[in-house]
C-alpha positions in Angstrom: -7.4 -11.1 -21.2 -5.5 -9.6 -18.3 -7.2 -7.8 -15.4 -5.9 -4.4 -16.7 -7.2 -5.2 -20.2 -10.6 -6.2 -18.7 -10.8 -2.9 -16.8 -10.0 -1.0 -20.0 -12.6 -2.8 -21.9 -15.2 -2.2 -19.2 -14.1 1.5 -19.1 -14.7 1.8 -22.9 -18.1 0.2 -22.7 -19.1 2.7 -19.9 -17.9 5.6 -22.1 -19.9 4.8 -25.2 -23.1 3.9 -23.4 -25.5 6.7 -22.6 -26.8 5.6 -19.2 -28.2 8.8 -17.7 -31.9 8.5 -18.0 -34.2 11.5 -18.7 -35.6 11.3 -15.1 -32.1 11.6 -13.6 -31.3 14.4 -16.0 -34.2 16.5 -14.6 -33.5 15.5 -11.0 -29.9 16.7 -10.6 -28.1 17.7 -13.8 -30.0 20.9 -14.7 -30.4 22.2 -11.1 -26.8 21.8 -10.3 -25.6 23.4 -13.5 -27.7 26.4 -12.8 -26.0 26.7 -9.4 -22.6 26.4 -11.0 -23.4 29.2 -13.6 -24.7 31.5 -10.8 -21.6 31.0 -8.7 -19.3 31.7 -11.7 -21.2 35.0 -12.4 -20.4 36.1 -8.9 -16.7 35.4 -9.4 -16.8 37.4 -12.6 -17.8 40.6 -10.7 -14.8 40.4 -8.4 -11.2 41.4 -8.7 -10.0 42.5 -12.2 -8.3 39.8 -14.3 -4.5 39.6 -14.2 -4.0 41.5 -11.0 -2.7 41.1 -7.5 -4.6 42.6 -4.6 -3.7 42.5 -0.9 -5.7 40.2 1.4 -5.5 39.7 5.2 -2.0 39.3 6.8 -0.8 36.2 8.6 -0.5 36.5 12.4 3.2 35.7 12.1 5.8 36.7 9.5 7.1 33.5 7.9 9.1 32.1 5.0 10.1 28.5 4.2 6.6 27.5 5.4 4.0 25.2 3.8 0.5 26.0 2.5 -2.0 23.3 2.0 -5.5 23.6 0.5 -7.9 21.6 2.8 -11.1 19.9 1.7 -13.2 22.7 3.1 -11.4 25.3 0.9 -9.4 26.9 3.7 -5.6 26.9 3.5 -3.4 25.5 6.3 -0.1 27.5 6.7 2.4 25.8 8.9 5.9 26.4 10.2 8.8 28.2 8.5 11.2 30.8 9.8 10.4 34.4 10.9 14.0 35.7 10.7 17.0 34.1 8.9 17.4 30.4 8.4 17.5 28.4 10.6 17.6 31.2 13.2 14.0 31.6 14.3 11.9 28.6 13.4 8.2 28.5 13.9 5.8 25.8 15.3 2.6 27.9 14.9 0.0 27.3 12.2 -2.9 29.3 10.9 -5.8 29.0 8.5 -6.7 31.3 5.6 -10.4 31.6 4.9 -11.1 32.7 1.3 -14.6 33.7 2.3 -13.5 36.4 4.7 -9.9 37.0 3.4 -8.5 36.6 6.9 -6.0 34.3 8.7 -6.8 32.8 12.1 -4.5 30.7 14.3 -5.0 27.0 14.8 -3.1 24.5 16.8 0.7 24.5 16.8 2.9 21.8 15.5 4.6 19.6 18.1 8.0 20.8 16.8 9.1 24.0 15.2 10.3 23.3 11.6 11.1 24.8 8.2 12.0 23.1 5.0 9.4 20.4 5.8 6.7 18.9 3.6 2.9 19.0 4.0 0.8 16.5 2.2 -3.0 16.3 2.2 -4.1 12.7 2.8 -7.2 11.1 1.3 -9.1 11.4 4.6 -8.5 15.2 4.9 -5.7 15.1 7.4 -2.3 16.7 6.6 1.0 14.9 7.0 3.9 17.1 8.1 7.3 15.5 7.7 10.9 16.3 8.3 12.5 19.7 8.0 15.0 21.7 10.1 14.9 22.6 13.8 17.8 24.8 14.4 21.0 22.9 13.4 19.1 19.6 13.6 17.5 17.9 10.6 14.4 16.0 11.6 13.0 12.5 11.0 9.8 13.2 13.0 6.4 13.5 11.4 3.0 14.7 12.6 -0.6 14.9 11.5 -2.9 17.9 11.4 -6.6 17.0 11.9 -8.9 19.8 10.6 -11.8 18.4 12.7 -9.9 19.2 15.9 -7.4 21.9 14.7 -4.7 19.9 16.5 -1.4 18.3 15.5 -0.3 14.9 16.8 2.8 12.8 16.2 2.7 9.9 13.7 5.4 7.4 12.6 9.0 8.5 12.4 10.8 8.4 9.0 13.8 6.1 8.6 16.1 9.0 7.8 16.4 12.7 8.7 15.3 14.9 5.9 15.0 18.6 5.0 14.1 20.3 1.7 13.0 16.9 0.5 9.8 15.9 -1.4 6.6 14.1 -0.5 4.2 12.9 -3.1 0.7 11.6 -2.7 0.4 8.4 -4.8 -2.7 7.3 -6.6 -3.2 4.5 -4.0 -3.2 7.0 -1.1 0.3 6.3 0.2 2.9 9.1 0.4 6.3 8.7 -1.3 9.1 10.6 0.5 12.3 11.1 -1.4 15.7 12.9 -1.3 17.7 15.0 1.0 18.3 12.5 3.7 21.8 13.2 5.1 23.9 12.9 3.0 21.6 13.6 0.0 23.7 11.3 -2.1 22.4 8.4 -0.1 18.7 9.4 -0.2 16.8 6.2 0.3 13.1 6.7 -0.4 10.3 5.6 1.9 6.5 5.2 1.9 4.1 6.5 4.5 0.9 4.5 4.9 -1.8 6.7 6.4 -3.9 3.7 7.5 -1.0 2.1 9.5 0.5 5.5 10.4 4.0 4.3 9.6 6.9 4.7 7.2 8.6 1.8 5.4 11.7 1.7 3.2 11.0 2.0 -0.6 14.4 1.5 -2.1 17.1 3.9 -3.2 16.9 5.9 -6.4 20.0 5.9 -8.6 20.4 9.6 -7.8 19.5 12.2 -5.2 17.2 15.2 -5.8 14.8 17.4 -4.1 11.8 17.6 -6.5 9.2 14.9 -7.2 6.2 15.2 -9.6 3.3 12.8 -9.9 2.8 12.1 -13.6 -0.6 11.6 -15.3 0.1 7.8 -15.5 0.7 7.5 -11.7 4.5 7.2 -11.8 6.7 9.8 -10.0 9.4 11.8 -11.7 12.3 12.5 -9.3 14.6 15.4 -10.3 17.0 17.9 -8.8 20.3 16.0 -8.7 23.3 18.0 -9.5 24.4 15.5 -12.1 21.2 16.2 -14.0 20.0 12.5 -13.9 16.3 11.9 -13.3 14.5 8.8 -12.0 11.0 7.4 -12.3 9.3 5.5 -9.4 6.6 3.1 -10.4 4.2 2.4 -7.5 2.9 -0.7 -9.2 6.3 -2.4 -9.0 7.9 -0.4 -6.2 11.0 0.1 -8.5 13.1 3.1 -9.6 14.4 3.4 -13.1 16.5 5.9 -15.0 15.0 8.4 -17.4 16.4 11.4 -19.2 19.1 13.9 -18.1 18.2 17.5 -17.4 19.8 20.2 -19.5 20.2 22.6 -16.6 21.2 20.3 -13.8 21.3 22.1 -10.4 19.6 25.3 -11.6 16.0 24.2 -11.5 13.8 24.5 -8.4 10.2 24.2 -9.4 8.5 21.3 -11.2 4.9 21.7 -12.5 2.8 19.0 -14.2 1.1 20.6 -17.2 -2.3 19.8 -18.5 -0.8 18.0 -21.5 1.2 15.6 -19.2 4.6 17.2 -19.7 6.5 18.8 -16.7 7.7 22.4 -16.7 10.9 23.1 -14.8 11.8 26.8 -14.1 14.0 28.6 -11.6 17.6 29.0 -10.5 19.0 27.2 -7.5 22.3 29.0 -7.3 22.4 31.8 -9.9 20.3 34.6 -8.4 19.9 37.9 -10.2 19.7 36.4 -13.7 16.7 35.1 -15.8 16.0 31.5 -14.8 16.6 28.4 -16.8 13.6 26.5 -18.1 13.0 23.1 -19.7 10.3 20.5 -20.3 10.2 16.8 -19.5 8.2 14.6 -21.9 7.1 11.3 -20.2 6.2 9.7 -23.6 9.9 9.9 -24.7 11.6 10.2 -21.3 13.6 13.2 -22.5 14.2 16.8 -21.4 14.1 19.8 -23.8 15.5 23.2 -23.1 13.1 26.2 -23.2 15.7 28.9 -22.7 15.0 31.4 -19.9 12.2 32.9 -18.1 11.7 36.7 -18.0 12.6 37.1 -14.3 15.1 35.5 -11.9 13.3 32.8 -9.9 15.5 31.4 -7.3 13.3 30.1 -4.4 10.2 31.0 -6.4 6.8 29.4 -6.5 5.0 28.0 -9.6 1.2 27.3 -9.7 -0.7 25.5 -12.4 -3.8 27.5 -13.4 -6.7 25.3 -14.7 -6.7 27.0 -18.1 -3.3 25.4 -18.6 -1.0 28.3 -17.8 1.5 28.4 -15.0 1.9 31.4 -12.7 5.6 31.8 -11.6 6.1 34.4 -8.8 9.0 36.0 -7.0 12.6 34.9 -6.5 15.7 35.9 -4.6 17.8 38.8 -5.8 21.5 39.4 -5.0 21.8 40.2 -1.3 18.7 38.2 -0.4 15.9 40.6 -1.2 12.8 39.3 -2.8 11.8 39.9 -6.4 8.2 41.1 -7.1 8.2 39.9 -10.7 5.6 37.5 -11.9 5.0 35.8 -15.3 2.9 33.2 -17.1 4.0 30.2 -19.0 1.6 29.1 -21.7 1.6 26.1 -24.0 3.3 25.3 -26.2 6.3 27.1 -24.6 6.2 30.8 -24.1 6.8 33.1 -21.1 4.9 36.4 -20.8 5.0 39.0 -18.1 2.0 39.7 -15.9 1.6 42.5 -13.4 4.1 42.4 -10.5 3.2 41.4 -6.9 2.7 44.2 -4.4 5.9 43.0 -2.6 9.0 41.2 -3.6 9.2 37.7 -2.2 11.2 34.5 -2.1 10.7 31.3 -0.1 6.9 32.1 -0.2 3.9 29.9 -1.1 1.4 30.2 -3.9 -1.8 28.2 -3.5 -4.6 27.7 -6.1 -7.9 28.3 -4.3 -11.3 26.7 -4.9 -12.6 29.8 -6.6 -9.8 29.8 -9.2 -7.7 32.6 -7.7 -4.2 32.2 -6.2 -3.1 33.0 -2.6 0.5 34.2 -2.3 1.7 34.3 1.3 4.7 35.2 3.3 8.3 34.9 2.2 11.4 37.0 2.6 11.1 40.5 1.3 14.4 41.8 2.6 16.8 39.2 3.9 16.9 38.0 6.7 13.4 39.3 7.6 10.2 37.5 6.6 6.8 39.1 6.0 3.3 38.3 7.2 1.7 39.9 4.2 -0.4 38.0 1.6 -2.1 38.8 -1.7 -4.5 37.3 -4.2 -3.8 36.8 -7.9 -6.8 36.6 -10.3 -6.1 34.8 -13.6 -7.5 35.9 -16.9 -9.7 32.9 -16.9 -11.2 31.9 -13.6 -12.3 28.3 -13.4 -14.0 27.2 -10.2 -13.3 23.8 -8.6 -15.1 20.7 -9.8 -18.6 20.1 -8.4 -20.1 16.6 -7.8 -23.8 16.4 -8.7 -26.3 15.4 -6.1 -29.8 14.1 -6.3 -31.2 17.1 -4.4 -29.4 19.5 -6.8 -27.6 21.3 -3.9 -24.3 19.4 -4.0 -25.0 17.7 -0.7 -26.3 14.3 0.4 -26.9 11.5 -2.0 -24.6 11.8 -4.9 -25.4 11.4 -8.6 -23.4 8.2 -8.6 -24.7 5.1 -10.3 -23.9 1.4 -10.3 -22.0 1.2 -13.6 -24.1 0.3 -16.6 -27.4 0.9 -14.8 -29.7 3.8 -13.9 -29.5 2.7 -10.2 -28.1 5.1 -7.6 -25.5 3.7 -5.2 -27.7 4.5 -2.3 -28.5 3.3 1.2 -31.1 0.9 -0.1 -29.0 -0.2 -3.1 -25.4 0.0 -1.8 -22.1 -0.4 -3.6 -19.7 -3.1 -2.7 -15.9 -3.2 -2.7 -14.4 -3.8 -6.1 -17.5 -2.7 -8.0 -17.4 0.0 -10.7 -19.3 3.2 -10.2 -20.2 6.1 -12.5 -19.7 9.6 -10.9 -21.3 12.6 -12.5 -20.0 16.1 -12.0 -19.0 19.4 -13.7 -15.7 21.2 -13.9 -13.2 18.9 -15.7 -11.1 20.7 -18.2 -11.4 19.5 -21.8 -8.1 18.2 -23.2 -6.5 17.9 -19.8 -4.8 14.5 -19.4 -4.2 14.8 -15.6 -6.7 12.4 -14.0 -8.8 13.4 -11.0 -8.4 11.7 -7.6 -11.5 10.3 -5.9 -11.9 9.3 -2.3 -14.7 7.1 -1.0 -14.9 6.7 2.8 -11.5 8.4 3.1 -9.7 5.9 0.8 -8.5 6.4 -2.7 -10.5 4.8 -5.5 -9.0 3.5 -8.8 -9.8 5.8 -11.7 -11.0 3.9 -14.8 -12.2 6.7 -17.0 -12.7 10.5 -16.9 -14.2 12.8 -19.5 -17.5 14.0 -20.9 -20.6 12.1 -20.0 -22.0 10.6 -23.2 -24.9 12.6 -24.6 -24.4 15.5 -22.1 -21.8 18.0 -23.2 -21.9 20.1 -20.1 -21.6 17.1 -17.7 -18.5 15.1 -16.8 -18.2 11.5 -15.9 -15.6 9.6 -13.8 -15.7 5.8 -13.5 -14.0 4.4 -10.4 -13.6 1.1 -8.6 -14.8 1.0 -5.0 -11.8 0.5 -2.7 -11.8 -2.2 0.0 -11.6 -1.5 3.7 -14.3 1.1 3.8 -16.6 1.3 6.8 -20.0 0.6 5.3 -23.1 2.6 5.8 -25.8 4.6 4.0 -24.0 7.9 3.9 -20.3 7.2 3.0 -18.6 10.4 1.9 -17.3 10.8 -1.6 -15.0 13.6 -2.7 -13.0 14.4 -5.9 -9.7 16.3 -6.1 -8.6 17.8 -9.4 -5.6 20.0 -10.3 -5.0 20.5 -6.7 -8.5 21.6 -5.7 -11.3 19.7 -4.0 -15.0 19.2 -4.9 -17.9 19.3 -2.5 -18.7 16.2 -0.6 -21.6 13.9 -1.4 -22.6 10.5 -0.1 -23.3 7.0 -1.3 -24.4 3.7 0.3 -21.6 1.1 0.7 -22.2 -2.4 2.0 
């Protein structure tokens, strides 16, 4: 039996065994579920479903910026341009607080940039890489530390890049692909957050500016004008060819759906017309045309909603003005209009927040000027972020995390060890969703062995993980789960 087969067998044995004892059930399952229900009731009394409402404005008009949901539920907005591209580029950054609906400034980047990438790392820092600074395309990268509110330089990429892609892998590294100069020679590279450096990762068979982490951990690389797509396998470090897109250059958003397929929608060079749309099926390695969206969506934003729908907002109209149109994609393959945004936008951001709403910020309303305005979209079904259960029932401190196959807590007096399997109990996973959660222990990514319902407890979820190596031991090592782009509360375990 191979190591992977052994892991799968253990995973199956964990799944069928009912190991949550009655005492543990009373100690943390019921109290936390009560808290979750109460919080959801408060959400239900808020903004009407299917609407956009204005929220606080940013301190600076910006488009072509990035927006990153942090572990604490705030959103880091960084860089972009305030007028034209690349005329007036921005180094400043700010934080959106969903609790107050306001933006406040934080530290500025070391370099003004737009067309860069921003990637949340397992330890909570944000990697900012590449982009444009005036006529210059950048190879520099920097890290934002939420604990200090400051940016600091990190390793330099091997190639200058702008309008590229950066993908957090299941092992915690970041794959950077496409749009080196020239884009046809876009060698990939990997950023190691522990070493703080970039290393070469081979050259895909084609260029392209979009990358999507699939449910199985591979990365789908698309966007080349010949339509060819590539797959990167982190286990082997190799690229391989997959299907050919039907719309070639005309796609500019890629969204992993809850069924494991990838939705592409948007025009890259055909503004003013309904956008092309298609689906990639990783089980067959093929693309299938979906026809067109309702609105034009050049330089638009697409956001996966936890109920399985995709919110597509804005786009560029002829002459450069923004489109206010918004629509929803629903499985198995239909587009339906929703209410329009309060302002037309393109080159904006749309970020799913912890409470299940979507923050739409900035963008160009009337070219070449950017806007500082922002608004909140409330989906028809609001699903809060997942919640890790704790022994105290308040979502803090010692987590409801057991040594696998036992009723023993992984605690300061009975710590876990590297390589061991643990059972994590939580609420908030979506039934039927094939996208796995990501779990960090001590700021390092843990291997996922199983996720789904906890046996015998229909309202409780279970995730089985392998404890990663290299963790600084202690009695209160932090554990956090990320799922569909949002982050749980933080609990602790003991690690030897």
